[in-house]
C-alpha positions as CSV (number, residue, x, y, z in Angstrom):
1,M,0.0,0.0,0.0
2,S,1.4,3.4,-1.0
3,S,2.3,5.5,2.0
4,V,1.6,8.7,0.1
5,V,-1.5,9.1,-2.1
6,L,-1.5,12.2,-4.3
7,A,-4.1,12.8,-7.0
8,T,-5.2,15.6,-9.2
9,A,-8.1,16.1,-11.6
10,G,-9.9,18.8,-13.6
11,Y,-11.2,19.7,-17.0
12,D,-9.5,17.1,-19.1
13,H,-11.8,14.4,-17.6
14,T,-9.0,12.5,-16.0
15,I,-7.8,11.7,-12.5
16,R,-4.1,11.3,-12.2
17,F,-2.1,9.6,-9.4
18,W,1.4,10.8,-8.8
19,E,4.6,9.6,-7.1
20,A,5.0,12.7,-4.9
21,T,8.8,12.7,-4.8
22,S,9.6,11.8,-8.4
23,G,6.7,13.6,-10.0
24,I,5.9,10.6,-12.2
25,C,2.2,9.9,-13.0
26,Y,1.7,6.1,-12.4
27,R,-2.1,5.8,-12.9
28,T,-4.7,7.7,-14.9
29,L,-8.4,7.2,-14.5
30,Q,-10.9,8.4,-17.1
31,Y,-13.9,10.4,-15.8
32,A,-16.0,10.4,-18.9
33,D,-19.1,12.1,-17.5
34,S,-17.8,15.6,-16.9
35,Q,-15.0,17.7,-15.5
36,V,-13.9,16.8,-11.9
37,N,-14.6,19.5,-9.4
38,K,-13.3,18.0,-6.1
39,L,-11.3,15.0,-4.9
40,E,-11.1,13.5,-1.5
41,I,-9.2,10.4,-0.2
42,T,-10.5,8.3,2.7
43,S,-8.5,8.3,5.9
44,E,-7.3,4.7,5.5
45,K,-6.4,5.4,1.8
46,Q,-8.8,2.8,0.4
47,Y,-11.0,5.0,-1.7
48,I,-10.9,8.3,-3.6
49,A,-14.1,10.2,-4.3
50,A,-14.4,12.4,-7.4
51,A,-17.2,14.9,-7.6
52,G,-18.3,16.0,-11.1
53,N,-21.4,17.3,-12.8
54,S,-24.4,15.8,-10.9
55,Q,-22.6,12.7,-9.6
56,V,-19.8,11.5,-7.3
57,R,-17.8,8.4,-8.3
58,L,-15.9,6.3,-5.7
59,F,-12.7,4.6,-7.0
60,E,-10.3,2.2,-5.3
61,V,-6.9,3.8,-4.6
62,N,-4.8,0.6,-4.9
63,S,-6.3,-1.1,-7.9
64,N,-6.0,-1.3,-11.6
65,D,-9.7,-1.3,-12.1
66,P,-10.7,1.8,-14.2
67,Q,-14.3,1.5,-13.1
68,P,-15.8,3.1,-10.1
69,V,-16.7,0.9,-7.1
70,I,-20.0,2.9,-6.7
71,S,-21.6,6.0,-8.1
72,Y,-23.8,8.4,-6.2
73,E,-26.5,10.1,-8.1
74,G,-29.0,12.6,-6.8
75,H,-27.5,16.1,-7.2
76,Q,-28.7,18.4,-10.0
77,G,-25.8,20.2,-11.6
78,N,-22.2,20.4,-10.3
79,V,-21.2,18.7,-7.1
80,T,-18.9,21.3,-5.5
81,A,-17.9,19.7,-2.2
82,V,-17.1,16.2,-1.0
83,G,-15.6,14.7,2.2
84,F,-15.7,11.7,4.5
85,Q,-16.6,11.1,8.1
86,K,-13.3,10.2,9.9
87,D,-13.9,6.4,9.9
88,S,-15.2,6.5,6.3
89,K,-18.7,5.4,7.5
90,W,-20.4,8.1,5.4
91,M,-19.7,10.8,2.9
92,Y,-21.0,14.3,2.6
93,T,-21.5,16.5,-0.5
94,G,-22.7,19.9,-1.5
95,G,-23.8,21.2,-4.9
96,E,-25.1,23.9,-7.2
97,D,-28.6,22.6,-6.6
98,G,-28.5,24.2,-3.1
99,T,-28.4,20.9,-1.2
100,V,-26.0,19.4,1.3
101,R,-26.3,15.6,1.3
102,V,-25.1,12.7,3.5
103,W,-24.5,9.3,1.9
104,D,-23.9,5.9,3.4
105,L,-20.7,4.5,1.7
106,R,-22.1,1.0,1.6
107,S,-25.2,1.9,-0.4
108,P,-25.8,4.2,-3.3
109,G,-28.7,6.1,-1.9
110,C,-28.7,9.6,-0.2
111,Q,-29.4,9.3,3.5
112,R,-30.1,12.9,4.3
113,E,-30.6,16.2,2.4
114,Y,-30.4,19.8,3.7
115,G,-31.6,22.7,1.6
116,S,-29.5,25.9,1.5
117,R,-31.7,28.0,-0.9
118,A,-28.7,28.9,-3.0
119,A,-25.9,27.1,-4.8
120,V,-23.5,25.5,-2.2
121,N,-19.8,26.2,-2.9
122,T,-18.2,24.5,0.0
123,V,-18.9,22.1,2.9
124,V,-16.7,21.0,5.8
125,L,-17.2,18.6,8.6
126,H,-16.5,19.8,12.2
127,P,-13.9,17.6,13.9
128,N,-16.6,16.5,16.4
129,Q,-18.1,14.6,13.4
130,G,-21.5,16.0,14.4
131,E,-21.9,19.2,12.4
132,L,-21.6,20.0,8.7
133,I,-20.8,23.7,7.8
134,S,-21.8,25.0,4.3
135,G,-21.1,28.2,2.5
136,D,-23.2,29.3,-0.5
137,Q,-23.4,31.7,-3.4
138,T,-25.5,34.3,-1.6
139,G,-22.9,34.6,1.3
140,H,-24.7,32.4,3.8
141,I,-22.8,30.0,6.1
142,R,-25.0,27.4,7.8
143,V,-24.2,24.8,10.5
144,W,-26.2,21.6,10.0
145,D,-26.5,19.7,13.3
146,L,-26.5,16.0,12.3
147,T,-28.0,14.9,15.7
148,A,-30.9,17.4,15.7
149,N,-31.1,17.0,11.9
150,A,-31.6,20.7,11.4
151,C,-29.8,24.0,10.8
152,S,-28.5,25.2,14.2
153,C,-26.7,28.4,13.2
154,E,-26.6,30.8,10.3
155,L,-24.0,33.5,9.5
156,V,-23.8,36.1,6.7
157,P,-20.4,37.8,6.9
158,E,-21.0,39.9,3.7
159,V,-24.4,39.9,2.2
160,G,-24.5,38.9,-1.4
161,T,-20.8,38.0,-1.6
162,A,-20.4,34.3,-2.4
163,V,-18.6,32.2,0.2
164,R,-16.1,30.3,-1.9
165,S,-14.3,28.1,0.7
166,L,-14.6,27.1,4.4
167,T,-12.0,25.5,6.6
168,V,-12.2,24.3,10.2
169,A,-9.1,23.8,12.5
170,L,-8.5,20.2,13.4
171,D,-8.7,21.1,17.0
172,G,-12.1,22.7,16.5
173,S,-10.8,26.1,17.7
174,M,-11.6,28.2,14.6
175,V,-13.3,28.4,11.3
176,V,-12.4,30.5,8.3
177,A,-14.6,31.5,5.4
178,A,-13.1,32.9,2.2
179,N,-15.2,34.9,-0.3
180,N,-15.2,36.2,-3.8
181,H,-13.9,39.6,-2.7
182,G,-10.6,38.2,-1.5
183,T,-11.6,38.5,2.2
184,C,-11.3,35.8,4.9
185,Y,-13.5,36.0,7.9
186,V,-12.2,34.2,11.0
187,W,-14.3,33.0,13.9
188,R,-13.3,31.4,17.2
189,M,-15.5,28.4,17.7
190,L,-16.9,28.0,21.2
191,R,-19.0,25.2,22.7
192,G,-21.6,26.3,25.2
193,T,-23.5,24.0,27.6
194,S,-25.3,22.6,24.6
195,L,-23.5,20.6,21.9
196,T,-24.1,23.5,19.5
197,T,-21.1,25.4,18.2
198,H,-21.1,29.2,18.7
199,F,-19.1,31.6,16.5
200,E,-17.2,34.5,18.0
201,P,-15.8,36.9,15.4
202,L,-12.0,37.0,15.6
203,H,-10.5,38.6,12.5
204,K,-11.3,40.0,9.0
205,L,-8.4,39.4,6.7
206,R,-8.0,41.0,3.3
207,A,-6.0,38.3,1.8
208,H,-6.1,38.9,-2.0
209,T,-7.4,41.5,-4.5
210,G,-9.0,38.8,-6.6
211,Y,-11.2,35.8,-5.8
212,I,-10.1,33.4,-3.1
213,L,-10.8,29.9,-4.5
214,K,-9.6,27.9,-1.5
215,C,-8.7,28.5,2.1
216,L,-7.2,25.8,4.4
217,I,-5.9,25.7,7.9
218,S,-2.8,23.7,8.3
219,P,-2.9,20.4,10.3
220,D,-0.8,21.9,13.1
221,V,-3.2,25.0,13.3
222,Q,-0.3,27.4,12.8
223,Q,-1.0,28.7,9.3
224,L,-3.8,29.5,6.9
225,A,-3.3,28.9,3.2
226,T,-5.3,30.9,0.6
227,T,-5.3,30.3,-3.1
228,S,-6.5,32.9,-5.6
229,S,-7.3,34.0,-9.1
230,D,-4.2,36.3,-8.7
231,K,-2.1,33.1,-9.5
232,T,-0.6,33.0,-6.0
233,V,-0.9,31.0,-2.8
234,K,-0.5,32.9,0.4
235,L,0.4,31.6,3.8
236,W,-0.8,33.5,6.9
237,N,0.3,33.1,10.5
238,L,-2.8,32.3,12.6
239,D,-1.1,34.0,15.6
240,G,-1.7,37.6,14.5
241,F,-2.8,37.0,10.9
242,T,0.4,38.3,9.3
243,L,1.6,37.2,5.9
244,D,4.3,34.5,6.3
245,R,4.9,33.8,2.7
246,T,3.6,34.2,-0.9
247,L,4.1,31.2,-3.2
248,T,4.6,32.3,-6.8
249,G,5.1,30.3,-9.9
250,H,1.7,29.3,-11.2
251,T,0.8,31.2,-14.4
252,R,-3.0,31.0,-14.0
253,W,-5.7,30.7,-11.3
254,V,-4.8,28.5,-8.3
255,W,-7.9,26.5,-7.5
256,D,-7.0,24.1,-4.7
257,C,-4.3,23.2,-2.2
258,V,-3.6,20.6,0.5
259,F,-1.0,20.4,3.3
260,S,1.1,17.4,4.1
261,V,0.2,15.9,7.5
262,D,3.3,17.5,9.1
263,A,2.4,20.9,7.5
264,A,5.9,21.1,6.0
265,Y,4.7,20.9,2.4
266,L,1.8,22.1,0.3
267,V,0.4,20.8,-3.0
268,S,-1.4,23.3,-5.2
269,A,-3.5,22.9,-8.3
270,S,-3.9,25.4,-11.1
271,S,-5.6,26.3,-14.4
272,D,-2.1,26.3,-15.9
273,A,-2.5,22.4,-16.0
274,T,0.1,21.8,-13.4
275,A,0.2,20.9,-9.7
276,R,3.1,21.9,-7.6
277,L,4.8,20.7,-4.4
278,W,6.0,23.5,-2.2
279,D,8.6,23.3,0.6
280,L,7.1,25.7,3.1
281,S,10.4,26.3,4.9
282,T,11.8,28.0,1.8
283,G,8.7,28.8,-0.3
284,E,10.2,27.0,-3.3
285,A,8.3,24.7,-5.6
286,I,10.4,21.5,-5.4
287,R,8.3,19.4,-7.8
288,T,5.9,20.2,-10.7
289,Y,3.3,17.6,-11.7
290,S,2.8,17.9,-15.5
291,G,0.5,15.7,-17.6
292,H,-3.0,17.1,-17.5
293,H,-4.0,18.8,-20.8
294,K,-6.4,21.3,-19.3
295,A,-7.0,23.2,-16.0
296,I,-6.5,21.3,-12.8
297,T,-9.3,22.3,-10.4
298,C,-8.6,19.9,-7.5
299,C,-5.9,17.9,-5.7
300,A,-6.0,15.4,-2.8
301,L,-3.2,14.2,-0.6
302,N,-3.1,11.6,2.2
303,D,0.4,11.0,3.6
304,S,-0.6,10.1,7.1
305,A,0.5,6.8,8.7
306,I,-1.3,3.7,7.1
307,D,-3.8,3.3,9.9
308,G,-5.2,6.7,9.1
309,R,-3.7,8.4,12.1
310,D,-0.6,10.6,12.2
311,A,2.6,8.7,13.0
312,D,3.3,10.8,16.1
313,S,-0.2,10.7,17.6
């Protein structure tokens, strides 16, 4: 079993798997239906989910089978978000049809559906595994309480400005929302006597002049990465929200990024049809992954210890 799983996908209807250190593509999957919008790898590295236009396909990571293990149909239009519960018991998605959905991985049907009234651009799972947080095209952020099966909280940081990306700290301490105006809103997450999460405004960060396409808190909760239509990735220190570093080299929009488990490296995906591996101690791109023929819109990386937990935990 590969200790590092790195995959990219986008507008050329393929999913590519890469040897992270050499930059060699060792497997290509065809995704005939549409472009791929998002990729996510399960914690134990058994499956990779690819979200496209109206469906999600689940493929085996360590297999030569070009066919998906299972396909999830139900969304109308693009599926814009996909992720897994930590033990891979279920999957969650969000889509342009304004719904957030929960799927049982062992059966093809949708288990739950929540309506957001506007196209959903981003969905993240709280580390407590009990709340999904969605951001939509009209600027609404909603918390979906999976126990109560209802929306428990609603935030609108900037009316009418699309929330493009959400990220939650692994320790549950903060959440960041990035929008189409290049601004990140940061909240401290507090738990009251009830199990419901409360949001306390912490900071407003003007990160880019263009769109922010992805924001991501590092696994060690030290940095925030933002990717943008301005062709850069910026790394912000979460203690004071100062700019640590700007990663330059991509020649078109940077759509996605993912940290290595130790937060020492970052992989980015761009419309320039390349993905890059950055050494965050120097800010240098130490590897370029070339092979896609069109824009790369998403990347996924799982380099944790085989059992799905970090080696040092």
